[in-house]
C-alpha positions in Angstrom: 79.2 134.5 -258.6 75.9 136.2 -259.4 74.0 134.1 -261.3 72.1 134.5 -264.9 68.3 134.9 -265.5 67.1 131.4 -266.5 66.8 131.7 -270.4 64.5 133.4 -272.0 63.0 135.5 -269.3 65.6 138.6 -270.8 63.0 139.8 -273.0 60.3 140.0 -270.0 62.9 141.8 -267.9 63.7 144.5 -270.8 60.1 144.9 -271.1 59.3 145.3 -267.6 62.2 148.0 -267.4 60.5 149.6 -270.5 57.7 150.0 -268.5 59.5 151.0 -265.4 59.1 155.0 -265.9 56.6 156.8 -265.2 56.7 159.5 -268.2 56.6 156.4 -270.6 53.9 155.0 -268.4 52.2 158.2 -268.8 52.4 158.1 -272.4 51.0 154.8 -272.5 48.2 155.5 -271.0 47.2 158.5 -273.2 48.7 157.0 -276.7 46.3 153.9 -274.8 42.8 156.3 -275.7 43.8 157.4 -279.6 46.9 158.2 -281.6 48.6 161.8 -281.1 51.6 163.4 -282.4 54.1 165.1 -280.0 52.6 168.1 -280.1 49.6 167.4 -279.1 51.4 164.8 -275.9 53.4 167.9 -274.9 50.4 169.6 -274.6 48.2 168.0 -273.3 50.9 165.8 -270.2 53.1 169.1 -269.6 56.2 167.4 -271.2 58.9 168.9 -273.0 59.1 168.1 -275.8 62.8 166.9 -276.0 61.3 164.3 -273.1 57.9 162.8 -275.1 60.4 162.2 -278.5 62.6 160.6 -276.0 60.1 158.5 -274.2 58.6 157.5 -277.5 61.9 156.9 -278.8 62.6 154.1 -276.2 59.0 152.6 -276.5 59.7 152.8 -280.5 62.8 150.4 -280.1 61.0 148.4 -277.7 58.4 148.2 -280.3 55.0 149.3 -277.9 54.6 152.5 -280.1 55.0 153.2 -284.0 53.6 155.8 -285.5 52.2 157.2 -289.0 53.7 160.2 -291.2 50.5 162.4 -292.1 51.9 165.1 -294.6 54.5 167.1 -292.2 52.8 165.1 -289.5 53.5 162.7 -287.6 50.8 160.4 -285.4 51.9 157.8 -282.6 49.9 155.0 -281.7 50.2 151.7 -279.5 51.6 148.6 -281.7 50.2 146.0 -279.3 46.5 146.2 -277.9 47.9 143.7 -275.8 50.1 146.0 -273.9 46.2 147.4 -271.9 45.4 144.2 -271.1 49.3 143.9 -269.3 48.7 147.5 -267.6 45.4 146.5 -266.3 46.4 143.8 -265.0 49.3 145.8 -263.3 47.0 147.8 -262.2 44.8 144.7 -260.2 48.3 144.0 -258.7 48.8 147.3 -257.2 45.3 147.7 -255.8 45.6 144.7 -253.9 49.1 145.2 -252.7 48.6 148.2 -251.8 51.4 150.3 -250.4 54.1 147.4 -250.5 56.1 148.1 -254.1 55.8 151.8 -253.2 57.6 151.1 -249.7 59.9 148.5 -251.3 63.4 150.1 -250.2 65.0 149.7 -253.5 61.9 149.6 -256.4 59.9 152.0 -253.7 62.4 155.3 -253.6 61.4 158.1 -255.8 62.5 158.3 -259.4 65.1 160.9 -258.7 67.1 158.6 -255.9 66.9 155.7 -259.1 70.3 154.5 -260.3 69.4 153.6 -263.7 68.4 155.9 -267.8 66.3 155.3 -269.9 66.0 151.6 -270.5 67.2 150.6 -267.6 70.8 150.2 -268.7 73.8 151.8 -266.0 74.7 154.6 -267.9 78.8 152.8 -267.2 77.4 150.3 -269.8 75.9 153.1 -271.9 78.3 154.6 -272.1 81.3 152.2 -271.7 83.4 154.2 -269.6 83.7 152.1 -265.6 81.9 153.8 -262.9 
C-alpha cells in the first residue's frame, strides 16, 4: 500500500510540479525582468504562440503570474516576488550539487522521455481513461 504524503505537503508538491517544466521556468525567468505580452514572449524566446499561451495558463492557474489589460493587449507579470527568491535558491542548490540532479535516473531524463503532461498530472488522470 502506498503511503500518503504528510498533510500540508500537497500544495508544495503542486508548486514544484508547476515549476518542473523548462518552458515555464524560461517564461518565469523572462517575466522576472518585467511584464510582457504573449507576442513579446514568442519573439524573445522563439516559442510558438500556443506553447506560450498554454504555459502561461498553467502559471496563472497556479497563481504565479497574472495579466493586466491595456486596450486590446494583455501584459503578463509575476504575481509573487517571493518566487524570485525561490528560483535563486534553486540555482544555488543546483550549483552546490553539480550534475547530481541532471544524472538522476528519474528526474534527470530528457523532457521528451519523461511521462506527465502540463501540471504534472498523469494523462490517465487528466482524461479520465485508464492507461
